[in-house]
DOKOLLUM-589893 format. One record per residue (C-alpha): x, y, z; residue in one letter. Coordinates in steps of 0.1 Angstrom, whole numbers. Example, Ala and Ser with C-alpha at 12.3 -4.5 7.8 and 13.67 -1.06 7.14 Angstrom:
REM DOKOLLUM-589893
[r [123,-45,78],"a"]
[r [137,-11,71],"s"]
***
This chain:
REM DOKOLLUM-589893
[r [868,1154,1019],"x"]
[r [870,1193,1011],"x"]
[r [893,1217,1022],"x"]
[r [911,1193,1045],"x"]
[r [875,1177,1064],"x"]
[r [846,1157,1051],"x"]
[r [820,1180,1042],"x"]
[r [787,1175,1057],"x"]
[r [754,1202,1048],"x"]
[r [724,1212,1069],"x"]
[r [689,1226,1059],"x"]
[r [666,1240,1085],"x"]
[r [645,1255,1058],"x"]
[r [635,1228,1035],"x"]
[r [668,1231,1013],"x"]
[r [661,1272,1007],"x"]
[r [698,1273,1023],"x"]
[r [721,1253,1034],"x"]
[r [751,1249,1056],"x"]
[r [779,1234,1057],"x"]
[r [786,1216,1088],"x"]
[r [817,1198,1105],"x"]
[r [845,1217,1086],"x"]
[r [870,1213,1118],"x"]
[r [859,1183,1137],"x"]
[r [855,1157,1109],"x"]
[r [886,1139,1096],"x"]
[r [901,1143,1065],"x"]
[r [882,1119,1047],"x"]
[r [855,1110,1022],"x"]
[r [825,1110,1037],"x"]
[r [803,1092,1014],"x"]
[r [770,1081,1035],"x"]
[r [741,1102,1059],"x"]
[r [711,1092,1076],"x"]
[r [691,1114,1098],"x"]
[r [675,1097,1127],"x"]
[r [657,1130,1139],"x"]
[r [657,1171,1141],"x"]
[r [692,1166,1162],"x"]
[r [706,1135,1157],"x"]
[r [725,1119,1124],"x"]
[r [750,1096,1112],"x"]
[r [781,1098,1087],"x"]
[r [801,1069,1071],"x"]
[r [830,1074,1050],"x"]
[r [865,1061,1038],"x"]
[r [898,1051,1061],"x"]
[r [911,1074,1083],"x"]
[r [941,1067,1103],"x"]
[r [938,1030,1098],"x"]
[r [898,1032,1107],"x"]
[r [865,1036,1089],"x"]
[r [852,1072,1093],"x"]
[r [821,1070,1114],"x"]
[r [803,1103,1134],"x"]
[r [777,1111,1147],"x"]
[r [760,1143,1163],"x"]
[r [732,1148,1185],"x"]
[r [728,1184,1190],"x"]
[r [716,1192,1152],"x"]
[r [755,1193,1140],"x"]
[r [773,1214,1155],"x"]
[r [791,1188,1174],"x"]
[r [805,1157,1157],"x"]
[r [818,1124,1179],"x"]
[r [839,1095,1159],"x"]
[r [824,1067,1168],"x"]
[r [845,1030,1169],"x"]
[r [884,1046,1159],"x"]
[r [908,1018,1176],"x"]
[r [881,988,1175],"x"]
[r [888,956,1153],"x"]
[r [860,959,1134],"x"]
[r [863,994,1120],"x"]
[r [905,983,1107],"x"]
[r [908,989,1071],"x"]
[r [875,995,1060],"x"]
[r [860,1018,1040],"x"]
[r [822,1024,1043],"x"]
[r [797,1040,1019],"x"]
[r [763,1035,1033],"x"]
[r [749,1039,1069],"x"]
[r [710,1032,1077],"x"]
[r [698,1040,1117],"x"]
[r [665,1026,1128],"x"]
[r [654,1011,1166],"x"]
[r [693,1024,1177],"x"]
[r [707,996,1160],"x"]
[r [734,1015,1132],"x"]
[r [741,998,1100],"x"]
[r [772,1004,1076],"x"]
[r [781,991,1042],"x"]
[r [810,984,1019],"x"]
[r [832,962,1006],"x"]
[r [838,933,1028],"x"]
[r [817,948,1059],"x"]
[r [784,946,1072],"x"]
[r [791,967,1106],"x"]
[r [763,963,1135],"x"]
[r [760,987,1165],"x"]
[r [732,985,1188],"x"]
[r [745,1005,1215],"x"]
[r [746,1039,1200],"x"]
[r [777,1031,1184],"x"]
[r [801,1024,1217],"x"]
[r [806,991,1202],"x"]
[r [810,976,1164],"x"]
[r [804,941,1151],"x"]
[r [812,932,1111],"x"]
[r [784,906,1111],"x"]
[r [793,898,1075],"x"]
[r [793,864,1064],"x"]
[r [824,849,1057],"x"]
[r [819,838,1022],"x"]
[r [808,876,1012],"x"]
[r [837,890,1022],"x"]
[r [848,897,995],"x"]
[r [813,915,976],"x"]
[r [810,956,978],"x"]
[r [776,959,996],"x"]
[r [760,991,980],"x"]
[r [728,992,1000],"x"]
[r [713,991,1031],"x"]
[r [679,992,1047],"x"]
[r [665,985,1087],"x"]
[r [632,980,1090],"x"]
[r [629,978,1126],"x"]
[r [663,971,1138],"x"]
[r [663,934,1133],"x"]
[r [653,930,1100],"x"]
[r [677,945,1073],"x"]
[r [687,941,1042],"x"]
[r [717,943,1021],"x"]
[r [726,945,984],"x"]
[r [756,943,962],"x"]
[r [770,925,931],"x"]
[r [778,896,923],"x"]
[r [804,868,936],"x"]
[r [820,869,902],"x"]
[r [812,883,870],"x"]
[r [790,853,854],"x"]
[r [770,855,892],"x"]
[r [737,874,898],"x"]
[r [731,902,920],"x"]
[r [739,899,960],"x"]
[r [705,908,986],"x"]
[r [709,895,1024],"x"]
[r [681,896,1046],"x"]
[r [685,894,1084],"x"]
[r [663,889,1109],"x"]
[r [679,884,1143],"x"]
[r [704,919,1142],"x"]
[r [728,900,1117],"x"]
[r [732,872,1136],"x"]
[r [726,848,1103],"x"]
[r [719,859,1072],"x"]
[r [699,845,1040],"x"]
[r [705,852,1002],"x"]
[r [676,861,986],"x"]
[r [674,842,952],"x"]
[r [636,840,945],"x"]
[r [620,852,909],"x"]
[r [636,875,888],"x"]
[r [669,884,909],"x"]
[r [686,861,891],"x"]
[r [685,887,859],"x"]
[r [703,916,881],"x"]
[r [740,919,884],"x"]
[r [745,943,909],"x"]
[r [720,962,934],"x"]
[r [731,993,943],"x"]
[r [700,1004,965],"x"]
[r [673,991,990],"x"]
[r [644,1004,1005],"x"]
[r [615,993,1024],"x"]
[r [575,1005,1029],"x"]
[r [573,979,1053],"x"]
[r [588,941,1062],"x"]
[r [567,928,1034],"x"]
[r [573,954,1001],"x"]
[r [604,966,996],"x"]
[r [625,981,962],"x"]
[r [659,973,947],"x"]
[r [676,993,922],"x"]
[r [705,992,907],"x"]
[r [721,982,870],"x"]
[r [741,974,843],"x"]
[r [715,984,824],"x"]
[r [686,1003,847],"x"]
[r [675,980,873],"x"]
[r [641,988,893],"x"]
[r [630,950,913],"x"]
[r [599,947,936],"x"]
[r [592,923,964],"x"]
[r [565,920,981],"x"]
[r [570,886,1002],"x"]
[r [600,901,1026],"x"]
[r [623,896,995],"x"]
[r [619,859,992],"x"]
[r [611,862,956],"x"]
[r [615,900,934],"x"]
[r [598,912,897],"x"]
[r [613,932,876],"x"]
[r [595,969,872],"x"]
[r [578,984,840],"x"]
[r [599,1015,846],"x"]
[r [607,1040,821],"x"]
[r [643,1026,813],"x"]
[r [675,1045,809],"x"]
[r [715,1046,806],"x"]
[r [734,1038,830],"x"]
[r [725,1026,869],"x"]
[r [698,1036,890],"x"]
[r [718,1047,917],"x"]
[r [695,1048,948],"x"]
[r [657,1042,959],"x"]
[r [636,1057,987],"x"]
[r [600,1039,992],"x"]
[r [576,1068,1009],"x"]
[r [549,1045,1013],"x"]
[r [537,1011,989],"x"]
[r [523,1034,968],"x"]
[r [548,1064,962],"x"]
[r [585,1055,952],"x"]
[r [617,1077,936],"x"]
[r [650,1066,923],"x"]
[r [681,1085,917],"x"]
[r [692,1069,881],"x"]
[r [720,1084,858],"x"]
[r [704,1102,835],"x"]
[r [668,1110,854],"x"]
[r [653,1111,886],"x"]
[r [620,1082,882],"x"]
[r [589,1079,902],"x"]
[r [557,1062,906],"x"]
[r [527,1071,924],"x"]
[r [509,1035,919],"x"]
[r [528,1010,936],"x"]
[r [551,1006,903],"x"]
[r [526,998,874],"x"]
[r [536,1034,858],"x"]
[r [566,1059,860],"x"]
[r [576,1093,852],"x"]
[r [612,1114,849],"x"]
[r [595,1147,836],"x"]
[r [622,1177,837],"x"]
[r [646,1155,860],"x"]
[r [680,1166,863],"x"]
[r [712,1141,848],"x"]
[r [734,1120,872],"x"]
[r [716,1118,905],"x"]
[r [727,1098,931],"x"]
[r [704,1101,959],"x"]
[r [670,1108,965],"x"]
[r [647,1113,991],"x"]
[r [610,1124,994],"x"]
[r [581,1136,1019],"x"]
[r [555,1122,997],"x"]
[r [542,1118,965],"x"]
[r [549,1158,958],"x"]
[r [581,1170,974],"x"]
[r [611,1149,967],"x"]
[r [648,1160,966],"x"]
[r [681,1149,952],"x"]
[r [718,1148,954],"x"]
[r [737,1153,919],"x"]
[r [772,1145,912],"x"]
[r [780,1157,882],"x"]
[r [818,1144,870],"x"]
[r [820,1162,839],"x"]
[r [824,1199,861],"x"]
[r [832,1182,895],"x"]
[r [803,1199,908],"x"]
[r [776,1184,934],"x"]
[r [744,1199,933],"x"]
[r [709,1197,952],"x"]
[r [677,1189,929],"x"]
[r [641,1199,947],"x"]
[r [610,1199,931],"x"]
[r [576,1203,953],"x"]
[r [551,1194,923],"x"]
[r [555,1155,919],"x"]
[r [581,1163,898],"x"]
[r [567,1183,871],"x"]
[r [595,1208,875],"x"]
[r [630,1208,895],"x"]
[r [650,1235,911],"x"]
[r [686,1238,918],"x"]
[r [687,1247,949],"x"]
[r [733,1241,963],"x"]
[r [762,1239,939],"x"]
[r [796,1234,953],"x"]
[r [827,1224,938],"x"]
[r [827,1189,949],"x"]
[r [809,1155,941],"x"]
[r [775,1151,964],"x"]
[r [762,1116,964],"x"]
[r [735,1108,990],"x"]
[r [709,1131,1012],"x"]
[r [688,1120,1041],"x"]
[r [658,1139,1060],"x"]
[r [643,1144,1090],"x"]
[r [610,1156,1095],"x"]
[r [611,1172,1128],"x"]
[r [601,1214,1130],"x"]
[r [632,1229,1143],"x"]
[r [623,1257,1152],"x"]
[r [592,1265,1125],"x"]
[r [576,1236,1107],"x"]
[r [606,1227,1081],"x"]
[r [620,1200,1073],"x"]
[r [662,1192,1082],"x"]
[r [684,1170,1057],"x"]
[r [721,1162,1058],"x"]
[r [743,1161,1024],"x"]
[r [772,1143,1023],"x"]
[r [800,1146,996],"x"]
[r [821,1119,978],"x"]
[r [856,1146,975],"x"]
[r [888,1140,960],"x"]
[r [920,1141,977],"x"]
[r [929,1158,944],"x"]
[r [902,1184,947],"x"]
[r [919,1201,973],"x"]
[r [956,1190,975],"x"]
***
């Protein structure tokens, strides 16, 4: 939170200017996940407030935000970190939770398998509402990364264990280009994995490597994939055969892209307790700073709808600490 409320920033001009939203509407909570559905609709999730998970949505471009699920048992005592929306199905995850709503947030179910209720889940992606993946750390320190898949909107889940996934210890992000080709990233040791069979088997990618973790992944299509890492942003335009990371910023936590030329990243410089948005319009050759605020930024999401002129709409959330404003 920032100055007593979770902070959300919006742009309607591809990031040239950003405006804070929800300053008097969002609860006093860390807002940790965001997903822009279209030009007017977005969802944010975050930490516990008044005993329940923080879930808000807007249907008017952020002028008004409505809290969802407050008081429902599925949300009690739950912190949330990521949210994804597909075909009117809403998914949100973190430790002990895979929350799902199929009625625009009116009702929620925690559909996490009982054997995974103690796992920190940090990635979620749904390709068509019914098919979704969630990812996280191993069950214990000797176990490999968790990748769970459902094809029936969370009624049942299958842990995916094929290929080189057994060499990964945790996945922080997952993104799919279609029902067959998807990507997962994480650490420790900077990991990027690709699956060509819907997650049944995984192969580690020949990326540039680096220090720390790969934090988030965004697949524009089967060929163009962007990855936010602790010490740079990395991208491929040939499906993972080759990777680049020229001149990109450090501490990249979230990333989104329109195509192989234009991408944005949410950055958290913990050394200076500052959040940034960085943008490239030339395929990563150069990056420009678009926003700097005195609180961390963690994830960025966008919708392609023009408002009112052809422009892109983005939402960013920040992970703020109570000590920052008290």
